[in-house]
C-alpha positions as CSV (number, residue, x, y, z in Angstrom):
1,M,144.2,-93.8,-14.8
2,S,141.7,-94.2,-17.6
3,Q,138.5,-96.0,-18.6
4,N,136.4,-97.2,-21.5
5,V,132.9,-95.9,-21.7
6,L,130.3,-96.5,-24.6
7,I,129.0,-93.0,-25.3
8,S,126.2,-93.3,-28.1
9,G,127.2,-96.8,-28.7
10,Q,130.9,-95.5,-29.4
11,P,133.7,-96.6,-27.1
12,R,135.6,-93.4,-25.4
13,I,138.5,-93.1,-23.1
14,F,137.9,-91.0,-19.9
15,R,139.9,-90.5,-16.9
16,S,138.8,-92.5,-14.0
17,V,136.8,-89.6,-12.2
18,N,133.1,-90.4,-11.1
19,A,131.6,-86.9,-11.6
20,G,127.9,-85.7,-11.1
21,I,126.2,-82.4,-10.9
22,I,122.9,-82.3,-8.9
23,Y,120.3,-79.7,-10.0
24,D,116.7,-78.8,-9.4
25,K,114.2,-79.4,-12.4
26,S,112.2,-76.2,-11.6
27,E,115.4,-74.2,-12.9
28,L,116.0,-75.8,-16.2
29,D,113.2,-76.3,-19.0
30,K,113.1,-79.7,-20.6
31,L,114.2,-78.8,-23.9
32,T,117.6,-76.8,-22.4
33,L,117.9,-79.9,-20.0
34,K,117.7,-82.6,-22.9
35,Y,120.5,-80.4,-24.9
36,I,122.8,-79.8,-21.8
37,E,122.5,-83.6,-20.7
38,R,123.8,-84.7,-24.4
39,R,126.8,-82.2,-23.8
40,F,127.8,-83.6,-20.1
41,E,127.2,-87.3,-21.6
42,E,130.1,-86.7,-24.2
43,I,132.6,-85.8,-21.0
44,N,131.3,-88.5,-18.9
45,V,129.4,-86.4,-16.3
46,K,126.2,-87.7,-14.7
47,L,123.4,-84.9,-14.3
48,I,121.3,-85.8,-11.2
49,P,117.8,-84.3,-10.1
50,S,117.7,-83.4,-6.7
51,E,115.1,-85.6,-5.7
52,K,117.2,-88.7,-6.7
53,V,120.3,-87.6,-4.5
54,L,118.8,-90.4,-1.6
55,E,119.9,-93.1,-4.4
56,L,123.2,-92.1,-4.9
57,Q,126.1,-94.4,-3.8
58,D,129.0,-92.9,-2.0
59,D,131.4,-93.4,-4.9
60,F,131.7,-90.0,-6.6
61,G,135.1,-88.2,-6.7
62,I,133.1,-85.0,-7.1
63,L,129.7,-83.6,-7.0
64,G,128.7,-80.1,-8.3
65,L,125.3,-78.7,-6.9
66,L,123.6,-76.0,-9.2
67,G,122.4,-73.3,-7.4
68,S,120.4,-72.9,-4.0
69,R,117.6,-74.9,-4.3
70,A,119.7,-77.9,-5.3
71,V,121.8,-77.3,-2.2
72,T,118.4,-76.8,-0.1
73,R,117.0,-80.0,-1.6
74,S,119.9,-82.2,-1.2
75,R,121.5,-81.0,2.0
76,Q,120.1,-83.6,4.3
77,H,121.6,-86.4,2.4
78,L,124.9,-84.7,1.4
79,E,126.7,-85.6,4.7
80,A,126.3,-89.4,3.8
81,I,128.5,-88.6,0.5
82,S,132.1,-88.1,1.3
83,C,133.5,-86.8,-2.0
84,L,134.4,-83.2,-2.9
85,K,131.3,-80.9,-3.2
86,I,131.2,-77.7,-5.0
87,G,128.1,-75.2,-5.4
88,F,127.8,-73.3,-8.7
89,Y,125.5,-70.3,-9.0
90,P,124.7,-67.9,-11.6
91,D,125.9,-64.2,-11.6
92,S,122.9,-63.3,-9.5
93,G,121.8,-63.5,-6.1
94,T,123.4,-62.7,-2.8
95,M,126.8,-63.6,-0.9
96,Q,124.6,-64.2,2.1
97,S,123.2,-67.6,0.4
98,L,126.7,-68.5,-1.1
99,A,128.1,-68.2,2.6
100,K,125.1,-70.5,4.2
101,S,125.9,-73.1,1.6
102,L,129.1,-73.4,2.8
103,R,127.9,-75.5,5.8
104,H,127.2,-78.2,3.5
105,L,129.9,-77.7,0.3
106,S,133.7,-77.3,0.4
107,A,133.2,-74.3,-2.0
108,S,130.6,-72.0,-3.5
109,V,131.4,-70.5,-7.1
110,V,129.8,-67.6,-8.8
111,C,129.7,-68.0,-12.5
112,H,130.7,-64.6,-13.8
113,G,128.7,-63.5,-16.6
114,S,126.0,-66.2,-16.5
115,K,122.7,-64.9,-15.8
116,T,120.8,-68.3,-15.8
117,M,121.4,-71.7,-14.4
118,S,121.8,-73.1,-18.2
119,E,124.2,-70.5,-18.9
120,A,126.4,-71.3,-16.0
121,L,126.2,-75.1,-17.0
122,A,126.9,-74.8,-20.5
123,N,129.9,-72.4,-19.9
124,T,132.5,-72.3,-16.9
125,V,130.8,-75.7,-15.3
126,F,131.3,-77.5,-18.3
127,H,134.9,-76.7,-19.0
128,F,135.9,-77.0,-15.3
129,Y,134.5,-80.6,-15.7
130,E,136.2,-81.6,-19.0
131,S,139.4,-80.7,-17.4
132,L,138.8,-83.4,-15.0
133,T,137.3,-86.1,-17.2
134,L,138.9,-85.8,-20.6
135,P,142.5,-87.0,-21.0
136,S,144.5,-83.8,-21.9
137,L,148.1,-82.5,-22.3
138,L,147.8,-81.3,-18.9
139,N,145.0,-82.2,-16.5
140,I,143.5,-80.8,-13.3
141,D,143.2,-83.5,-10.6
142,L,140.9,-84.1,-8.0
143,A,143.6,-83.5,-5.4
144,D,144.5,-80.2,-7.1
145,V,140.8,-79.2,-6.6
146,E,140.8,-80.1,-3.2
147,S,143.9,-78.0,-2.5
148,I,142.8,-74.9,-4.0
149,A,138.8,-74.9,-4.0
150,A,137.8,-73.5,-0.4
151,G,135.4,-71.0,0.6
152,I,133.7,-68.4,-1.9
153,G,135.4,-68.4,-5.4
154,V,134.4,-66.4,-8.9
155,S,134.8,-68.3,-12.2
156,F,134.9,-66.9,-15.7
157,N,135.6,-68.0,-19.2
158,E,137.5,-65.5,-21.8
159,T,138.3,-66.4,-25.5
160,G,140.6,-64.8,-27.8
161,D,143.3,-65.1,-30.5
162,S,146.4,-64.3,-28.8
163,S,147.8,-64.3,-25.1
164,E,147.6,-60.5,-25.3
165,E,143.9,-60.4,-26.2
166,I,143.1,-62.9,-23.0
167,I,145.3,-60.7,-20.8
168,E,143.3,-57.6,-21.6
169,K,140.1,-59.4,-21.0
170,L,141.2,-60.7,-17.6
171,P,138.3,-59.8,-14.9
172,P,139.7,-57.4,-11.8
173,E,139.4,-60.3,-9.5
174,S,142.3,-62.0,-11.2
175,F,144.5,-59.5,-9.4
176,D,143.0,-60.4,-5.9
177,A,142.9,-63.9,-6.1
178,K,145.4,-66.1,-3.6
179,S,144.8,-69.1,-5.8
180,A,143.2,-70.3,-9.0
181,L,142.1,-73.4,-11.1
182,M,142.6,-72.7,-14.8
183,H,141.8,-74.8,-17.8
184,F,142.8,-74.0,-21.4
185,S,141.3,-75.2,-24.5
186,C,143.5,-74.4,-27.2
187,V,144.0,-75.1,-31.1
188,K,147.1,-77.0,-32.1
189,N,149.1,-73.7,-33.2
190,V,149.1,-72.3,-29.6
191,T,152.5,-72.4,-28.0
192,L,153.2,-73.1,-24.5
193,E,154.9,-69.8,-24.1
194,E,151.4,-68.2,-24.9
195,V,149.8,-70.2,-22.3
196,Y,152.4,-69.4,-19.9
197,S,152.4,-65.8,-20.5
198,I,148.8,-65.6,-19.3
199,T,149.4,-67.9,-16.2
200,K,152.5,-65.7,-15.2
201,T,150.3,-62.5,-15.5
202,I,147.9,-64.0,-12.9
203,S,150.3,-65.8,-10.8
204,A,152.8,-62.7,-10.6
205,R,149.8,-60.5,-10.2
206,K,151.0,-58.4,-13.1
207,L,147.5,-56.6,-13.4
208,T,148.9,-53.9,-11.3
209,Y,151.0,-53.2,-14.4
210,L,147.9,-53.2,-16.7
211,E,145.9,-51.2,-14.2
212,R,148.9,-48.5,-13.8
213,T,148.4,-48.9,-9.7
214,Y,151.4,-50.3,-7.8
215,P,151.6,-51.5,-4.3
216,Q,153.4,-49.4,-1.8
217,P,156.5,-50.7,-0.2
218,N,154.6,-51.5,3.0
219,E,152.0,-53.4,1.1
220,K,154.4,-55.6,-1.0
221,K,153.7,-58.5,1.7
222,L,150.2,-58.5,0.6
223,Y,151.0,-59.3,-2.9
224,K,152.2,-62.9,-2.9
225,P,152.2,-64.9,-6.0
226,T,148.8,-66.5,-6.8
227,K,148.8,-70.5,-6.2
228,L,147.8,-72.0,-9.7
229,K,146.7,-75.5,-10.6
230,M,146.4,-75.7,-14.5
231,G,144.9,-77.9,-17.1
232,L,145.6,-77.8,-21.1
233,R,143.5,-79.7,-23.7
234,I,144.5,-79.4,-27.3
235,I,141.4,-79.2,-29.6
236,E,142.1,-81.6,-32.6
237,N,139.2,-80.5,-35.0
238,P,138.2,-77.0,-34.0
239,A,135.1,-75.5,-35.3
240,R,135.7,-72.6,-38.2
241,N,136.5,-69.2,-37.0
242,K,137.0,-70.7,-33.6
243,P,139.3,-68.6,-31.1
244,R,142.7,-70.0,-30.7
245,I,142.6,-69.9,-26.9
246,S,139.7,-70.4,-24.4
247,L,140.6,-69.9,-20.9
248,T,138.2,-71.2,-18.0
249,A,139.3,-70.1,-14.4
250,I,138.0,-70.4,-10.9
251,L,139.4,-68.0,-8.5
252,F,139.7,-68.1,-4.7
253,G,140.7,-66.0,-1.7
254,I,139.4,-62.8,-3.2
255,K,139.0,-60.0,-0.9
256,S,135.4,-58.7,-0.3
């Protein structure tokens, strides 16, 4: 299902997903926040300061919480909201804080390569949400997220001009993941064969080939195919020199 929404006075069509992100004002400067708010408005996602959580209606499909402070300052009111709740954290901090947040959230995700809250928002978090809200060739549904997102996960974004380039950049965690949410943003001339070669590499855990390490016969039962849910968006008017393929993935079930 879809809905019409006015964005900057212009009608836009979005999927019928009520989505928001709770943040703490102390962790984003005003100029950065204003820029990020405009970006997320373009994909119909609400940015909500933690002091406004008490005012929220229980009509969201998904709420993201940006960092430990947002979780701490919102946790007393989160139980009254019945939607899917996922925490997103920059690539810093401790696993202990992520584990504690699971008392209040379905999943906690480390945004690989993002050193600040604003970097996490602008990269993997943004691309994850656009797969939920923007009509695309293939979309990730909330039911897909619920079936995959559990416990502690790791997200990343990689870009390239070929499937081989993306595969070479895949982080080691791709080999260990038991499940994954994947969102592709591609220019028009990218083929489904290219996309599927990437997903098959992760699903079949073919990183063993790239790393020249192979499971022993008695270990094969540990190397089951990765469960994947995938979104695919075609970029109609890409910026000049934009890479042909952008992959954002959130991996779960990784060995610690």
